[in-house]
VEXKE-232688 format. One line per 3 residues: number of its first residue (from 1); their letters; for each residue x, y, z of C-alpha. Coordinates in Angstrom, 2 decimals. Layout:
% VEXKE-232688
NUM	a	X Y Z | ...
END
This chain:
% VEXKE-232688
1	mtv	126.85 -23.61 -68.63 | 128.08 -25.02 -71.85 | 126.01 -27.61 -73.64
4	ghm	127.44 -29.37 -76.66 | 129.68 -32.21 -77.67 | 132.69 -30.82 -75.83
7	sdr	130.83 -30.42 -72.59 | 127.48 -32.14 -72.65 | 125.97 -30.17 -69.84
10	rin	122.44 -29.82 -68.64 | 119.79 -27.99 -70.59 | 119.59 -26.73 -67.19
13	rsa	118.77 -27.24 -63.60 | 115.42 -25.65 -63.57 | 113.60 -28.73 -62.38
16	rsl	115.82 -28.65 -59.36 | 114.73 -25.10 -58.69 | 111.14 -26.17 -59.29
19	gia	111.52 -28.68 -56.50 | 112.12 -25.76 -54.19 | 109.69 -23.41 -55.85
22	lfl	106.71 -25.72 -55.59 | 106.23 -24.63 -52.04 | 108.62 -21.83 -51.30
25	lla	108.01 -20.32 -54.74 | 111.43 -18.98 -55.50 | 111.74 -17.13 -58.69
28	awl	109.54 -19.81 -60.11 | 110.75 -23.02 -61.61 | 112.14 -21.27 -64.51
31	tgl	114.55 -19.15 -62.92 | 116.61 -22.28 -62.62 | 119.65 -22.24 -60.45
34	paw	123.33 -21.71 -61.25 | 126.09 -24.08 -60.27 | 127.61 -21.90 -57.59
37	afn	130.32 -23.61 -55.65 | 128.90 -24.00 -52.19 | 125.33 -25.03 -52.80
40	asr	124.88 -27.14 -55.94 | 124.86 -30.46 -54.12 | 122.25 -29.23 -51.66
43	raq	119.82 -28.35 -54.43 | 119.54 -31.97 -55.49 | 118.64 -32.83 -51.90
46	wgk	115.91 -30.16 -51.75 | 114.34 -31.38 -54.97 | 113.86 -34.88 -53.64
49	kig	112.37 -33.60 -50.38 | 109.78 -31.26 -51.85 | 109.17 -32.69 -55.32
52	pls	105.75 -33.85 -56.44 | 106.34 -37.48 -55.51 | 108.45 -36.95 -52.35
55	vdr	111.19 -38.89 -54.13 | 113.61 -40.82 -51.97 | 116.41 -40.61 -54.54
58	gfg	116.56 -37.45 -56.63 | 118.84 -36.98 -59.63 | 121.08 -33.95 -59.56
61	evt	122.27 -33.99 -63.18 | 122.87 -36.24 -66.18 | 125.43 -36.12 -69.00
64	isp	126.07 -38.36 -72.00 | 129.57 -38.89 -73.38 | 130.45 -37.24 -76.70
67	ngr	130.51 -40.63 -78.46 | 127.06 -41.45 -77.07 | 128.17 -44.68 -75.38
70	yva	128.27 -43.72 -71.71 | 125.84 -41.91 -69.46 | 126.75 -40.43 -66.07
73	wti	124.39 -39.06 -63.48 | 124.46 -37.95 -59.86 | 122.26 -39.11 -57.02
76	gsd	123.13 -37.17 -53.91 | 126.92 -37.06 -54.03 | 127.32 -40.32 -55.97
79	idv	128.39 -40.26 -59.61 | 127.14 -43.33 -61.46 | 128.12 -44.34 -65.01
82	kdl	126.41 -46.80 -67.33 | 127.88 -48.31 -70.49 | 125.02 -48.33 -73.00
85	aig	126.85 -50.86 -75.17 | 126.42 -53.44 -72.40 | 122.76 -53.06 -71.64
88	sqp	122.66 -55.86 -69.08 | 125.47 -54.36 -67.02 | 124.22 -52.17 -64.18
91	ark	125.52 -48.68 -63.59 | 128.37 -48.37 -61.15 | 129.58 -45.63 -58.88
94	vas	132.86 -44.12 -60.08 | 133.28 -41.14 -57.76 | 131.55 -38.65 -55.47
97	gte	130.88 -35.11 -56.60 | 128.83 -32.78 -58.79 | 129.06 -30.73 -62.02
100	maw	130.37 -33.39 -64.36 | 132.02 -32.83 -67.75 | 133.12 -35.53 -70.22
103	spd	136.50 -35.34 -71.93 | 136.32 -35.00 -75.73 | 137.54 -38.59 -76.16
106	shr	134.78 -39.88 -73.81 | 137.33 -41.66 -71.59 | 137.43 -39.35 -68.56
109	laf	135.03 -37.41 -66.43 | 135.94 -34.15 -64.70 | 133.84 -33.13 -61.72
112	lsh	133.82 -31.09 -58.53 | 134.38 -33.07 -55.36 | 134.24 -32.07 -51.74
115	seg	137.49 -31.56 -49.91 | 138.12 -30.86 -46.24 | 134.46 -30.70 -45.32
118	keq	131.28 -29.95 -47.18 | 132.04 -26.39 -48.22 | 135.33 -26.58 -50.10
121	rql	135.22 -28.25 -53.49 | 138.07 -29.22 -55.78 | 138.34 -30.27 -59.40
124	dvv	138.95 -33.98 -59.88 | 139.12 -36.28 -62.89 | 138.39 -39.99 -63.11
127	nft	138.96 -42.57 -65.81 | 135.77 -44.53 -65.29 | 137.22 -47.70 -66.83
130	gga	139.36 -48.14 -63.75 | 141.36 -46.40 -61.07 | 140.67 -43.80 -58.42
133	aer	139.85 -40.17 -59.04 | 142.81 -37.81 -59.35 | 142.85 -34.33 -57.87
136	ltn	143.61 -31.50 -60.30 | 143.36 -28.51 -57.94 | 144.13 -27.57 -54.38
139	lrg	142.48 -24.19 -54.09 | 140.75 -22.10 -51.46 | 137.56 -20.67 -52.82
142	ala	134.53 -21.41 -54.98 | 134.84 -23.54 -58.11 | 132.10 -24.04 -60.70
145	dpq	131.28 -25.17 -64.25 | 134.25 -27.28 -65.42 | 134.64 -27.58 -69.22
148	wsp	137.25 -29.48 -71.24 | 139.19 -27.74 -73.98 | 138.58 -29.22 -77.46
151	dgr	142.00 -30.92 -77.47 | 141.40 -32.52 -74.05 | 144.59 -31.11 -72.53
154	tva	143.02 -28.44 -70.35 | 140.00 -28.10 -68.09 | 138.55 -24.64 -67.54
157	flf	136.38 -23.64 -64.59 | 135.05 -20.55 -62.85 | 136.81 -19.58 -59.65
160	vsn	136.35 -17.10 -56.82 | 139.31 -16.88 -54.48 | 138.35 -16.96 -50.79
163	ppr	134.95 -15.33 -51.15 | 133.52 -13.79 -47.97 | 130.28 -15.69 -48.68
166	ppg	129.04 -18.22 -51.21 | 128.79 -16.50 -54.61 | 125.37 -15.75 -55.98
169	pgs	122.55 -13.42 -54.95 | 120.54 -16.21 -53.35 | 123.19 -16.78 -50.68
172	pip	122.92 -15.22 -47.21 | 124.33 -11.70 -47.33 | 126.21 -10.51 -44.23
175	apl	125.26 -7.13 -42.82 | 127.54 -4.34 -44.13 | 130.00 -3.04 -41.56
178	gvv	132.54 -0.23 -41.54 | 132.79 2.11 -44.50 | 130.29 0.66 -46.93
181	gek	131.49 0.29 -50.51 | 135.22 0.61 -49.82 | 136.06 -3.07 -50.02
184	ppf	136.53 -4.28 -53.61 | 134.00 -6.86 -54.78 | 135.11 -10.43 -55.09
187	eqr	135.60 -11.57 -58.67 | 134.70 -14.76 -60.48 | 137.44 -15.49 -62.98
190	lal	138.07 -18.09 -65.63 | 140.74 -20.54 -64.50 | 142.59 -23.17 -66.52
193	vdl	144.32 -26.30 -65.27 | 146.81 -28.14 -67.46 | 146.18 -31.89 -67.23
196	asr	149.83 -32.85 -67.66 | 151.42 -30.48 -65.16 | 148.43 -29.77 -62.87
199	hvr	149.36 -26.09 -63.15 | 146.45 -23.71 -62.50 | 146.37 -20.18 -63.85
202	mas	143.80 -17.40 -64.08 | 142.98 -16.75 -67.72 | 140.61 -13.78 -67.43
205	ppn	141.38 -10.22 -66.33 | 141.07 -9.59 -62.57 | 138.50 -6.81 -62.99
208	lyi	136.01 -8.88 -64.98 | 133.34 -11.05 -63.35 | 132.67 -14.08 -65.58
211	yey	129.13 -15.49 -65.39 | 129.05 -18.05 -68.21 | 131.51 -19.15 -70.84
214	gws	132.16 -21.64 -73.64 | 135.20 -22.76 -75.62 | 135.74 -21.84 -79.24
217	png	136.08 -24.84 -81.59 | 139.82 -24.21 -81.99 | 140.39 -23.99 -78.23
220	kev	142.18 -20.65 -78.43 | 139.35 -18.46 -77.16 | 136.22 -18.50 -75.07
223	vat	132.98 -16.60 -75.35 | 131.71 -15.28 -72.05 | 129.06 -13.13 -70.46
226	aaq	130.83 -10.81 -68.06 | 130.74 -7.44 -66.34 | 133.05 -5.26 -64.32
229	grg	132.37 -4.59 -60.65 | 129.94 -6.33 -58.32 | 129.00 -9.67 -59.77
232	dnn	125.46 -10.05 -58.46 | 124.15 -6.60 -59.34 | 126.05 -6.12 -62.59
235	wyv	124.73 -9.32 -64.14 | 121.94 -7.13 -65.47 | 124.42 -5.12 -67.54
238	aql	126.67 -8.01 -68.56 | 128.22 -7.86 -72.02 | 129.27 -10.55 -74.47
241	yim	133.04 -10.97 -74.62 | 135.52 -12.91 -76.72 | 138.62 -13.70 -74.68
244	nve	141.98 -15.12 -75.74 | 142.88 -17.82 -73.20 | 146.64 -17.29 -73.62
247	sgn	146.86 -13.51 -73.39 | 143.74 -12.92 -71.32 | 142.73 -10.12 -73.66
250	aea	138.95 -9.71 -73.54 | 136.97 -7.76 -76.13 | 133.27 -6.98 -75.84
253	ilk	131.39 -7.81 -79.06 | 127.93 -6.97 -77.73 | 126.89 -4.31 -75.23
256	pnl	123.14 -4.75 -74.72 | 121.06 -2.02 -73.12 | 119.20 -2.40 -69.85
259	qmq	116.15 -3.71 -71.69 | 117.96 -6.95 -72.54 | 119.96 -9.35 -70.41
262	ita	121.93 -12.20 -71.97 | 122.59 -15.81 -71.06 | 123.76 -19.09 -72.63
265	prw	126.55 -17.93 -75.00 | 127.37 -20.74 -77.45 | 130.04 -20.83 -80.15
268	spd	128.94 -22.43 -83.43 | 130.79 -25.59 -84.52 | 132.35 -23.80 -87.51
271	gkq	133.57 -20.96 -85.29 | 131.76 -18.28 -87.28 | 128.90 -17.28 -84.99
274	iaf	127.83 -16.96 -81.39 | 124.31 -17.82 -80.26 | 122.78 -16.56 -77.03
277	igg	119.44 -16.03 -75.31 | 118.42 -12.42 -74.81 | 115.42 -10.77 -73.21
280	lms	114.03 -8.89 -70.26 | 115.07 -11.04 -67.31 | 114.24 -10.27 -63.72
283	gnl	116.58 -12.66 -61.95 | 120.18 -13.78 -62.10 | 119.72 -17.04 -60.22
286	ggn	119.92 -18.79 -63.57 | 117.19 -20.26 -65.71 | 116.47 -17.04 -67.59
289	sgd	114.36 -16.87 -70.71 | 114.00 -14.88 -73.90 | 114.54 -14.97 -77.65
292	vyv	117.38 -16.70 -79.52 | 119.99 -14.42 -81.09 | 123.07 -14.99 -83.24
295	ipa	125.95 -12.59 -83.75 | 129.13 -12.92 -85.85 | 131.95 -14.24 -83.70
298	rgg	134.08 -11.19 -84.50 | 131.30 -8.77 -83.66 | 128.52 -7.14 -85.60
301	vac	124.76 -6.92 -85.44 | 122.91 -9.45 -83.29 | 119.99 -11.02 -85.16
304	dlt	116.85 -12.16 -83.30 | 115.88 -15.55 -84.77 | 112.63 -15.83 -82.81
307	phm	111.00 -12.37 -82.65 | 107.45 -13.73 -82.85 | 107.84 -17.00 -80.95
310	kas	104.98 -17.58 -78.49 | 107.38 -19.32 -76.16 | 110.67 -18.55 -74.41
313	ahg	114.07 -20.13 -74.95 | 115.31 -21.07 -71.51 | 118.89 -20.73 -70.27
316	pgg	121.52 -20.91 -69.11 | 121.72 -24.44 -70.53 | 118.90 -24.29 -73.05
319	lvw	120.85 -23.71 -76.23 | 122.86 -26.30 -78.23 | 124.38 -26.11 -81.71
322	lsp	123.43 -29.26 -83.61 | 125.26 -28.14 -86.76 | 126.57 -24.82 -88.12
325	nrl	123.02 -24.05 -89.26 | 120.81 -25.62 -86.58 | 120.24 -25.09 -82.87
328	lir	118.36 -27.05 -80.24 | 116.50 -24.90 -77.75 | 114.90 -25.84 -74.50
331	elv	111.76 -23.75 -74.32 | 109.05 -22.76 -71.94 | 105.72 -22.85 -73.70
334	dgq	102.21 -22.33 -72.30 | 103.15 -23.52 -68.83 | 105.08 -26.55 -70.06
337	igl	108.62 -27.54 -71.03 | 109.54 -28.23 -74.65 | 112.36 -28.88 -77.06
340	aei	112.53 -27.31 -80.50 | 114.95 -27.10 -83.38 | 115.63 -23.75 -85.04
343	nlq	117.69 -22.88 -88.11 | 119.49 -19.64 -88.88 | 116.56 -18.48 -90.99
346	gki	114.36 -18.61 -87.88 | 112.29 -21.65 -88.88 | 111.21 -23.51 -85.75
349	kql	110.38 -27.22 -85.59 | 108.76 -28.45 -82.39 | 110.34 -31.72 -81.24
352	wtg	108.82 -32.44 -77.85 | 106.57 -30.90 -75.22 | 106.38 -32.20 -71.69
355	nef	102.85 -33.03 -70.60 | 102.73 -33.53 -66.87 | 99.69 -35.81 -67.14
358	spe	100.82 -38.08 -69.97 | 102.33 -41.48 -69.15 | 105.04 -40.69 -71.70
361	ggs	105.47 -37.04 -70.81 | 106.80 -35.25 -67.78 | 109.01 -32.34 -66.96
364	mae	112.58 -32.45 -68.18 | 114.98 -31.94 -65.33 | 118.14 -32.59 -67.33
367	ism	119.17 -33.15 -70.95 | 122.55 -33.74 -72.52 | 123.36 -34.22 -76.21
370	ard	126.02 -36.49 -77.72 | 128.30 -35.30 -80.49 | 126.07 -36.78 -83.21
373	grt	123.39 -34.19 -82.41 | 120.73 -36.91 -82.17 | 121.39 -39.04 -79.10
376	sav	120.49 -37.52 -75.76 | 120.22 -38.38 -72.10 | 117.49 -36.84 -69.99
379	vle	115.90 -36.99 -66.59 | 112.13 -37.13 -66.95 | 109.73 -36.61 -64.08
382	sld	105.98 -36.25 -64.07 | 103.21 -36.10 -61.54 | 102.58 -39.77 -62.23
385	rap	106.14 -40.96 -62.24 | 109.28 -40.39 -60.21 | 112.43 -39.09 -61.93
388	evw	114.54 -41.55 -63.91 | 117.22 -41.37 -66.61 | 116.12 -41.94 -70.20
391	vgr	118.35 -42.20 -73.29 | 117.79 -42.03 -77.05 | 116.55 -39.69 -79.72
394	ida	114.33 -36.84 -78.62 | 110.79 -38.02 -77.94 | 111.86 -41.65 -78.38
397	wkq	113.80 -42.06 -75.15 | 114.14 -45.39 -73.36 | 114.36 -45.65 -69.60
400	ith	117.69 -46.95 -68.28 | 117.33 -46.44 -64.51 | 114.76 -47.71 -62.02
403	vni	116.04 -46.23 -58.79 | 112.61 -44.89 -57.75 | 110.57 -47.90 -58.83
406	dvh	108.88 -48.15 -55.42 | 107.75 -44.51 -55.34 | 104.02 -44.19 -55.94
409	ard	102.19 -41.28 -57.50 | 99.99 -39.07 -55.38 | 96.26 -38.95 -55.71
412	krv	95.86 -35.67 -57.62 | 94.11 -33.97 -60.48 | 95.66 -31.02 -62.29
415	esl	94.22 -29.03 -65.19 | 95.60 -26.35 -67.48 | 93.22 -23.38 -67.66
418	hwr	93.10 -20.40 -70.00 | 91.22 -17.14 -69.57 | 91.33 -13.67 -71.06
421	ngn	92.00 -10.41 -69.32 | 91.96 -7.44 -71.66 | 94.20 -8.14 -74.64
424	wei	96.01 -11.06 -73.06 | 95.23 -14.74 -72.80 | 96.40 -16.05 -69.44
427	qgw	97.31 -19.63 -68.59 | 97.37 -21.23 -65.18 | 97.34 -24.60 -63.45
430	lty	94.55 -25.71 -61.12 | 95.19 -28.54 -58.71 | 92.12 -30.19 -57.23
433	prn	91.80 -31.17 -53.57 | 92.67 -34.71 -52.69 | 89.62 -36.99 -52.80
436	ydp	87.67 -34.27 -54.58 | 83.90 -34.42 -54.13 | 81.95 -32.04 -56.44
439	qrr	79.14 -31.93 -53.88 | 81.37 -30.21 -51.33 | 82.68 -26.64 -51.21
442	ypm	86.41 -26.16 -50.79 | 88.83 -23.41 -49.83 | 91.38 -22.31 -52.45
445	ive	94.93 -20.97 -52.28 | 96.51 -18.90 -55.04 | 100.24 -19.55 -55.41
448	vhg	102.05 -16.70 -57.18 | 105.39 -17.52 -58.77 | 108.49 -15.38 -58.49
451	gps	110.37 -13.43 -61.07 | 108.20 -11.82 -62.34 | 109.67 -13.50 -65.42
454	gmi	109.29 -16.99 -64.01 | 106.84 -19.66 -65.03 | 105.13 -22.35 -63.02
457	taa	104.26 -25.80 -64.34 | 101.67 -28.44 -63.56 | 103.54 -29.59 -60.46
460	cgl	101.60 -26.91 -58.62 | 100.32 -26.74 -55.07 | 100.49 -30.45 -54.34
463	dfa	101.06 -30.08 -50.60 | 98.12 -27.73 -50.13 | 95.93 -29.94 -52.34
466	thg	96.77 -32.92 -50.17 | 95.27 -31.03 -47.25 | 92.00 -30.28 -48.96
469	yfv	92.58 -27.08 -50.95 | 92.08 -26.12 -54.55 | 95.33 -24.47 -55.66
472	lcp	95.57 -22.01 -58.54 | 99.01 -21.26 -59.98 | 98.66 -18.51 -62.61
475	nfr	101.20 -17.56 -65.25 | 100.21 -13.89 -65.33 | 101.56 -11.24 -67.71
478	gsa	105.28 -10.83 -67.21 | 105.77 -14.62 -67.02 | 108.09 -16.52 -69.33
481	gfg	106.74 -19.10 -71.74 | 104.39 -16.96 -73.84 | 106.71 -14.80 -75.91
484	eaf	108.80 -11.73 -75.27 | 105.89 -9.27 -75.70 | 103.96 -11.05 -72.94
487	qra	107.06 -11.12 -70.75 | 107.41 -7.34 -71.12 | 103.72 -6.62 -70.54
490	dvr	104.15 -5.65 -66.88 | 106.80 -2.97 -67.49 | 105.82 0.17 -65.53
493	dfg	102.74 -1.71 -64.34 | 103.74 -3.87 -61.37 | 100.71 -4.93 -59.35
496	ygd	98.03 -3.75 -61.74 | 97.69 -5.82 -64.90 | 99.25 -8.89 -63.28
499	lgd	96.94 -8.78 -60.27 | 94.03 -8.31 -62.67 | 95.10 -11.47 -64.49
502	ilt	95.11 -13.38 -61.21 | 91.75 -12.09 -60.01 | 90.12 -12.83 -63.35
505	gvh	91.30 -16.43 -63.07 | 89.99 -16.71 -59.52 | 86.56 -15.46 -60.57
508	kie	86.46 -17.88 -63.50 | 87.07 -20.80 -61.17 | 84.46 -19.53 -58.69
511	etl	81.88 -19.60 -61.49 | 82.51 -23.18 -62.52 | 83.77 -25.11 -59.50
514	pvd	82.71 -25.50 -55.85 | 85.17 -22.97 -54.43 | 84.06 -21.13 -51.32
517	kdr	84.60 -17.44 -52.12 | 84.87 -16.69 -48.40 | 87.82 -19.07 -47.99
520	igi	90.43 -17.99 -50.52 | 94.08 -17.38 -49.59 | 97.18 -16.20 -51.40
523	tgq	100.88 -16.92 -51.05 | 104.13 -16.47 -52.94 | 107.85 -15.95 -52.63
526	syg	110.10 -13.22 -54.05 | 107.97 -11.41 -56.66 | 105.21 -13.73 -55.46
529	gym	105.81 -12.39 -51.96 | 105.51 -8.85 -53.30 | 102.28 -9.76 -55.12
532	tmw	100.92 -11.25 -51.90 | 101.63 -8.03 -50.02 | 100.19 -6.01 -52.89
535	avt	97.05 -8.12 -53.28 | 95.93 -7.70 -49.68 | 96.20 -3.91 -50.06
538	qth	94.04 -3.93 -53.20 | 91.25 -6.39 -52.46 | 89.52 -8.09 -49.54
541	lfr	88.97 -11.25 -51.59 | 91.78 -13.06 -49.80 | 90.98 -14.10 -46.22
544	aav	94.52 -15.26 -45.39 | 97.96 -14.57 -46.83 | 101.51 -15.87 -46.50
547	ana	104.16 -13.51 -47.91 | 107.59 -15.11 -48.32 | 110.40 -12.63 -48.95
550	gia	108.17 -9.86 -50.25 | 108.75 -6.21 -51.11 | 106.76 -3.54 -49.26
553	dwr	108.22 -0.31 -50.65 | 110.05 -0.10 -53.97 | 111.52 3.27 -53.02
556	syv	113.41 1.96 -50.00 | 114.06 -1.40 -51.68 | 116.54 -0.03 -54.19
559	aqa	118.88 1.12 -51.41 | 118.54 -2.09 -49.39 | 118.84 -4.78 -52.06
562	eip	122.05 -6.29 -53.38 | 120.68 -6.36 -56.94 | 118.71 -3.11 -57.43
565	rwv	119.68 -2.87 -61.11 | 117.01 -5.37 -62.10 | 114.14 -2.98 -61.37
568	ipy	115.29 -0.15 -63.65 | 114.09 -1.73 -66.94 | 110.75 -2.56 -65.33
571	fga	110.11 0.91 -63.92 | 111.72 2.67 -66.86 | 113.87 5.04 -64.82
574	liy	115.94 5.40 -61.67 | 113.90 5.85 -58.50 | 115.31 9.36 -58.10
577	dap	114.16 10.38 -61.57 | 110.64 8.93 -61.36 | 109.65 8.34 -57.72
580	aiy	105.93 8.39 -58.52 | 106.21 5.26 -60.70 | 107.78 3.33 -57.84
583	aks	105.31 4.73 -55.31 | 102.19 3.69 -57.21 | 103.25 0.01 -57.06
586	spi	104.39 -0.01 -53.42 | 102.11 -1.93 -51.02 | 103.10 0.23 -48.06
589	nfi	101.32 3.22 -49.62 | 98.01 1.36 -49.44 | 98.60 -0.36 -46.12
592	knv	95.51 1.04 -44.40 | 93.32 -0.99 -46.76 | 94.54 -4.30 -45.37
595	ktp	92.21 -6.51 -43.34 | 93.72 -9.89 -44.28 | 95.59 -11.92 -41.63
598	tli	99.12 -12.12 -43.04 | 102.03 -14.37 -42.12 | 105.40 -13.01 -43.27
601	vvg	108.59 -15.09 -43.52 | 112.04 -14.12 -44.77 | 115.71 -15.05 -44.48
604	agd	117.79 -12.75 -42.29 | 120.46 -12.53 -44.99 | 118.18 -12.15 -48.00
607	gec	119.92 -9.81 -50.44 | 117.27 -9.95 -53.15 | 114.22 -9.12 -51.01
610	pap	115.83 -7.83 -47.82 | 114.34 -8.61 -44.42 | 113.67 -4.90 -43.62
613	qsk	111.03 -4.95 -46.37 | 109.17 -7.74 -44.56 | 109.61 -6.06 -41.20
616	efw	108.21 -2.79 -42.56 | 105.07 -4.51 -43.81 | 104.67 -6.49 -40.57
619	yal	105.15 -3.42 -38.39 | 102.51 -1.49 -40.31 | 99.98 -4.32 -40.05
622	ksl	100.69 -4.76 -36.37 | 100.28 -1.02 -35.74 | 96.94 -1.05 -37.55
625	gvk	95.62 -4.04 -35.60 | 95.71 -6.55 -38.48 | 96.50 -10.11 -37.45
628	tel	100.05 -10.78 -38.51 | 103.21 -12.66 -37.64 | 106.79 -12.20 -38.82
631	viy	109.38 -15.00 -38.82 | 112.99 -14.15 -39.74 | 115.23 -17.17 -40.29
634	pge	118.87 -16.72 -39.23 | 121.52 -17.85 -41.67 | 119.13 -17.97 -44.63
637	ghe	119.28 -15.93 -47.80 | 116.85 -15.67 -50.69 | 117.20 -19.42 -51.21
640	frk	116.46 -21.32 -48.02 | 119.03 -24.09 -47.59 | 118.41 -25.65 -44.21
643	pad	115.91 -28.54 -44.43 | 114.57 -27.70 -40.97 | 113.79 -24.12 -42.04
646	ird	112.13 -25.27 -45.27 | 109.92 -27.64 -43.31 | 109.15 -24.93 -40.78
649	vqr	107.92 -22.55 -43.49 | 105.74 -25.34 -44.88 | 104.30 -26.10 -41.47
652	rsl	103.63 -22.48 -40.52 | 102.05 -21.71 -43.89 | 99.67 -24.65 -43.73
655	ewf	98.73 -23.89 -40.14 | 98.09 -20.23 -41.02 | 95.75 -21.13 -43.85
658	nqy	94.03 -23.82 -41.81 | 93.42 -21.29 -39.05 | 91.94 -18.52 -41.18
661	le	90.31 -20.48 -44.01 | 88.36 -22.96 -41.86
END
């Protein structure tokens, strides 16, 4: 999504994904979530239900006008706008919808609104000074990511015509029928609507799936990440394109190899360069992390500005040009969220780091920059304070909303821990049990984030802690937030070094705190689900396990998953060229070691970690007499969307641990 004065979008939605990941542990907080057409509004609802403060009113997004005078945000489906020049005047609702974008003149707001039920969205525009919203499109399909052209005459957006399912790999995937592979994949194209005529046309070639894009300063071109063929799987081989919006001619200016994925393409204000985030990324749900690169806008050599940074720039929204020579990056750093400024010589200046415990800190759910490159609007949330909108210069924000004033913080204690395993220093978060008494001994649950290139923050394990558990959330090797070398440290080593990092952290806590070593459990989702399955085959330390959407056998996985391309850079070869590498990291090959009671849950339509993987692990445990249970949720994909199913997973998980860790 574009961030900048023409479209002051989020420096991303990762806090919304964290709201889900805190318990379900999707691909960790910092695989953020994209603005796919059918599910963006639901994500804001999930965040408020599962967030650290059980917030009654959760913010979906925030955006400041280019002139810095107006701030708009969403709560549920409501779009509220506040005039900062009239501080005493309360915000007012101007429309209902999501994915807002200010016009360059700061007078109008484009957004996606629901039409004919909850699923179909259309592009609308409202002049917030008065009048009703006007409809710009009447389409059948999935719309996403509206952006105004620099002259304000056109609004671009991504469009999939009549998709057979909601776009995105996290959506429920229908079972393949008939001759598999014969039907052409649906395509996400760049569409343009002329404000004067309301005419809509497709601006990108029909054989190119557009993932992200941004206007050039002159409005004649866009930069885009795109790939031919299946959108979900081919994200991992996406290239950087420059496309003429009149002719539709698209030219690739960067063709990265499988060892680097790209996100957040941003055109410099002077039109000379393109910035993007590149690195080894395990997920295409958004919120990917890596180094910051620049490349000449007409092609050339991409230059890594941050080759030694001990942090990760975080996309897709975490990159903003402040001037032709300066960029703002949203970074993941040592388990926290930060903002930094970087120039084209690679000099980094830290501007802000979110400290979940500080009264003035908190995780940054949203940030939007005005045209002046100084004024910003953010949503800040911490363990001590519910989310609210703040405005001002970075690290000098002032609160302008009080919609959650009656929400009280939970009784909790969270600490950042560091320990060494081999050559690596590992960071993790430890949440103490509610009403902690150092004279008692407590059970502990290890929560493993997804990815593996995710990262978990201090908002860790709060639900389990409320019920009397220590909770350890480790950022093991392979995690984002500690530099690209650390993020690549689990290549060809799934399950070995990373599990060692986790076990070393567990033993450190056992030595210093009253944790009962006979009552330790483990859980995780996605890669965390795989690590849960793997851990119980490698050690008897864990007395109970809950594996959510795990992977039992990497060899069968590549033929079952919708996105098998992601594993090739990690294993270093195709399964058929190096089967032994895949086999040595497959839990099913060590299944006879398992003694741990294991609950397994998965969505029936999960395309990222398919349900047959969970069934295979469950069947093996059941055949070997290990206590186990498998729950497959109909209509769910990799991202659970139904509140009742989310609550059911929470309930079953807690009951499982209570039963076996008494």
